[in-house]
LOVEXBA-863046 format. One record per residue (C-alpha): residue number from 0; z, x, y; residue in one letter. Coordinates in nm, 2 decimals. Each point is the difference from the previous one (the first is absolute). Last residue first. Example, Ala and Ser with C-alpha at 12.3 -4.5 7.8 and 13.67 -1.06 7.14 Angstrom:
# residues 2
R    nr        z        x        y   rest
R     1     0.71     1.37    -0.11      s
R     0     0.07    -0.14    -0.34      a
***
This chain:
# residues 200
R    nr        z        x        y   rest
R   199     3.11     0.90     1.07      k
R   198    -0.26    -0.11    -0.25      k
R   197    -0.34    -0.09     0.14      k
R   196    -0.16    -0.32     0.12      l
R   195    -0.33    -0.14     0.10      r
R   194     0.04    -0.36     0.11      f
R   193    -0.25    -0.28     0.01      v
R   192     0.07    -0.34     0.15      a
R   191    -0.26    -0.28    -0.05      l
R   190    -0.06    -0.29     0.23      s
R   189    -0.01     0.21     0.32      g
R   188     0.00    -0.18     0.34      r
R   187     0.36    -0.06     0.08      w
R   186     0.16     0.31    -0.15      n
R   185    -0.30     0.20     0.11      p
R   184     0.03    -0.09     0.37      l
R   183    -0.31     0.20     0.10      f
R   182    -0.08     0.27    -0.26      t
R   181    -0.14    -0.22    -0.29      v
R   180    -0.16     0.21    -0.28      p
R   179    -0.30    -0.16    -0.18      k
R   178     0.01    -0.14    -0.36      g
R   177    -0.03    -0.37     0.11      d
R   176     0.30     0.05     0.23      q
R   175     0.20     0.31    -0.07      l
R   174     0.34     0.11     0.13      a
R   173     0.06     0.38    -0.03      v
R   172     0.31     0.20    -0.07      c
R   171     0.00     0.37    -0.04      e
R   170     0.24     0.27    -0.13      l
R   169     0.29    -0.24    -0.05      v
R   168     0.28     0.20    -0.16      d
R   167     0.14    -0.14    -0.33      l
R   166     0.36     0.03    -0.12      g
R   165     0.08    -0.36    -0.11      v
R   164     0.15    -0.10     0.34      q
R   163    -0.29     0.15     0.20      n
R   162    -0.25    -0.21    -0.21      a
R   161     0.22    -0.31     0.06      l
R   160    -0.01     0.04     0.38      a
R   159    -0.38     0.06     0.00      e
R   158    -0.04    -0.31    -0.22      f
R   157     0.18    -0.23     0.24      d
R   156    -0.18     0.14     0.31      g
R   155    -0.34    -0.06    -0.15      i
R   154     0.09    -0.36    -0.10      t
R   153     0.11    -0.12    -0.33      a
R   152    -0.02    -0.30    -0.24      c
R   151     0.12     0.03    -0.35      r
R   150    -0.07    -0.21    -0.31      l
R   149    -0.37    -0.02     0.02      n
R   148    -0.15    -0.15    -0.32      p
R   147    -0.06    -0.32     0.20      t
R   146    -0.02    -0.33    -0.17      d
R   145     0.24    -0.22     0.20      y
R   144    -0.04     0.17     0.34      w
R   143    -0.38    -0.04     0.00      e
R   142    -0.19     0.31    -0.08      y
R   141    -0.25     0.21     0.20      p
R   140     0.24     0.24     0.18      l
R   139    -0.24     0.27     0.11      s
R   138    -0.29    -0.24     0.06      k
R   137     0.25    -0.26     0.15      s
R   136     0.26    -0.26    -0.10      v
R   135     0.32     0.01     0.21      p
R   134     0.29    -0.23    -0.08      m
R   133     0.01    -0.30     0.22      r
R   132     0.22    -0.12     0.29      g
R   131    -0.26     0.03     0.27      r
R   130     0.19     0.31     0.13      l
R   129    -0.02     0.14    -0.35      l
R   128    -0.38    -0.04    -0.01      a
R   127    -0.03     0.16     0.34      v
R   126     0.20     0.30    -0.12      r
R   125    -0.22     0.04    -0.30      h
R   124    -0.31    -0.02     0.22      p
R   123     0.15     0.28     0.21      w
R   122     0.06     0.25    -0.27      y
R   121     0.38     0.05    -0.03      a
R   120    -0.01    -0.05    -0.38      f
R   119    -0.21     0.31    -0.04      n
R   118    -0.15    -0.02    -0.35      p
R   117     0.08     0.31    -0.20      f
R   116    -0.11     0.36    -0.03      s
R   115     0.17     0.31    -0.14      v
R   114    -0.13     0.36    -0.01      i
R   113     0.23     0.25    -0.16      a
R   112     0.05     0.38     0.02      e
R   111     0.17     0.25    -0.24      r
R   110     0.01    -0.26    -0.27      g
R   109     0.23    -0.08    -0.29      v
R   108     0.34    -0.02     0.18      r
R   107    -0.12    -0.17     0.32      a
R   106    -0.19    -0.26    -0.20      i
R   105     0.32    -0.06    -0.20      d
R   104     0.20    -0.05     0.31      r
R   103    -0.27    -0.24     0.14      l
R   102     0.02    -0.19    -0.33      i
R   101     0.38    -0.04     0.02      g
R   100    -0.02    -0.12     0.37      e
R    99    -0.27    -0.26    -0.08      v
R    98     0.20    -0.15    -0.29      n
R    97    -0.16    -0.35    -0.03      k
R    96    -0.36     0.12     0.03      m
R    95    -0.30    -0.20     0.12      m
R    94     0.02     0.15     0.36      q
R    93    -0.04     0.35    -0.15      l
R    92    -0.35    -0.08    -0.14      a
R    91    -0.24     0.02     0.29      s
R    90    -0.06     0.37    -0.06      l
R    89     0.26     0.21    -0.18      c
R    88    -0.16     0.34    -0.02      l
R    87     0.19     0.31    -0.11      v
R    86    -0.14     0.33     0.12      t
R    85     0.05     0.36    -0.12      d
R    84     0.14    -0.12    -0.33      f
R    83     0.25     0.12    -0.26      a
R    82     0.26     0.07     0.27      n
R    81     0.28    -0.11    -0.23      d
R    80    -0.13    -0.09    -0.35      a
R    79    -0.17    -0.32    -0.09      f
R    78     0.10    -0.23    -0.29      i
R    77     0.31    -0.11     0.20      a
R    76    -0.22    -0.19     0.25      l
R    75     0.20    -0.31     0.02      g
R    74     0.01    -0.33    -0.19      a
R    73    -0.09    -0.18     0.33      e
R    72    -0.33     0.18    -0.02      m
R    71    -0.09    -0.22    -0.30      d
R    70    -0.22     0.19    -0.24      q
R    69    -0.35     0.02    -0.13      q
R    68    -0.10     0.37     0.05      i
R    67    -0.35     0.06     0.13      v
R    66    -0.23     0.30    -0.03      s
R    65    -0.29    -0.10     0.21      v
R    64    -0.35     0.03    -0.15      g
R    63    -0.14    -0.30     0.19      r
R    62    -0.02    -0.21    -0.32      e
R    61     0.36     0.09    -0.08      v
R    60     0.11    -0.12     0.34      c
R    59    -0.19    -0.33    -0.04      a
R    58     0.14    -0.05    -0.35      p
R    57     0.36     0.04     0.14      i
R    56    -0.04    -0.25     0.29      m
R    55     0.03    -0.32    -0.21      g
R    54     0.32     0.11    -0.17      d
R    53     0.18     0.03     0.34      d
R    52     0.28     0.26    -0.01      i
R    51    -0.18     0.30     0.16      e
R    50     0.08     0.37     0.03      v
R    49    -0.29     0.23     0.08      g
R    48    -0.01     0.36    -0.10      y
R    47    -0.12     0.33     0.14      g
R    46    -0.27     0.24     0.08      i
R    45    -0.18     0.06     0.33      c
R    44    -0.35     0.13     0.02      q
R    43    -0.05    -0.15     0.35      k
R    42    -0.31    -0.21    -0.05      d
R    41     0.02    -0.10    -0.37      s
R    40     0.37     0.01    -0.06      q
R    39     0.11    -0.13     0.34      l
R    38    -0.26    -0.28    -0.02      y
R    37     0.10    -0.12    -0.35      d
R    36     0.36     0.04     0.10      l
R    35    -0.05    -0.24     0.29      m
R    34    -0.21    -0.25    -0.21      v
R    33     0.25    -0.02    -0.29      g
R    32    -0.01    -0.37    -0.05      d
R    31     0.35    -0.05     0.12      g
R    30     0.17     0.34     0.07      c
R    29     0.35    -0.15     0.03      g
R    28     0.14     0.36     0.03      l
R    27    -0.28     0.26     0.04      d
R    26     0.13     0.34    -0.10      l
R    25    -0.21     0.29     0.13      v
R    24    -0.04     0.38    -0.08      h
R    23    -0.20     0.12     0.29      s
R    22    -0.34     0.17    -0.04      r
R    21    -0.11    -0.10     0.35      e
R    20     0.28    -0.11     0.23      r
R    19     0.09    -0.37     0.03      v
R    18     0.04    -0.11     0.37      w
R    17    -0.38    -0.08     0.02      h
R    16     0.04    -0.25    -0.28      a
R    15     0.21    -0.24     0.22      i
R    14    -0.30    -0.10     0.22      f
R    13    -0.22    -0.07    -0.30      a
R    12     0.29    -0.18    -0.17      l
R    11     0.02    -0.24     0.30      d
R    10    -0.38    -0.05     0.01      a
R     9     0.01    -0.13    -0.36      r
R     8    -0.33    -0.07    -0.19      l
R     7    -0.25     0.11     0.26      r
R     6     0.20     0.29     0.11      s
R     5     0.05     0.11    -0.36      l
R     4    -0.38    -0.02    -0.06      e
R     3    -0.07     0.21     0.32      h
R     2     0.26     0.26    -0.11      f
R     1    -0.16     0.06    -0.33      n
R     0     0.09    -0.13    -0.35      m
***
């Protein structure tokens, strides 16, 4: 897979991919159909594993040539040694976890750096929905309140505080809208928050 194909499939992943160094050892938590690792392996010569719980996604990963482990992230990352990976990715998956703090601590243990993304609950259409007395439904939060897999809602400021609490330094934080960085009022205008993190 090349960069153009990745951009067409997932503009957010195309932006995030520039933070991953060539020939890195990568762990992709909640890797979905494996599209990110497919790109990193073929275009940046990275090696690594995906972790995915969804039965339906495993065949897509295998078809892409992605080494995938079917496991619930909530069970922990004990199968991986300390500092086993240059970069740990957790892209649009953390908000679905019950034990966010525990998973972040595990990410900090097994990776030298981490890239985490999640829907920004402070995005202005979400705020407007709440002012109207309704839970937000948007491209980044596409589910109704009663059938959403998302258990946690966070803003950019919320996540930054938690990252510091679990021993991670924020190297970069970007708000994205349709895969493009938002510089003016990012917490209002960005639907997806993306953090690049490093152990303190």
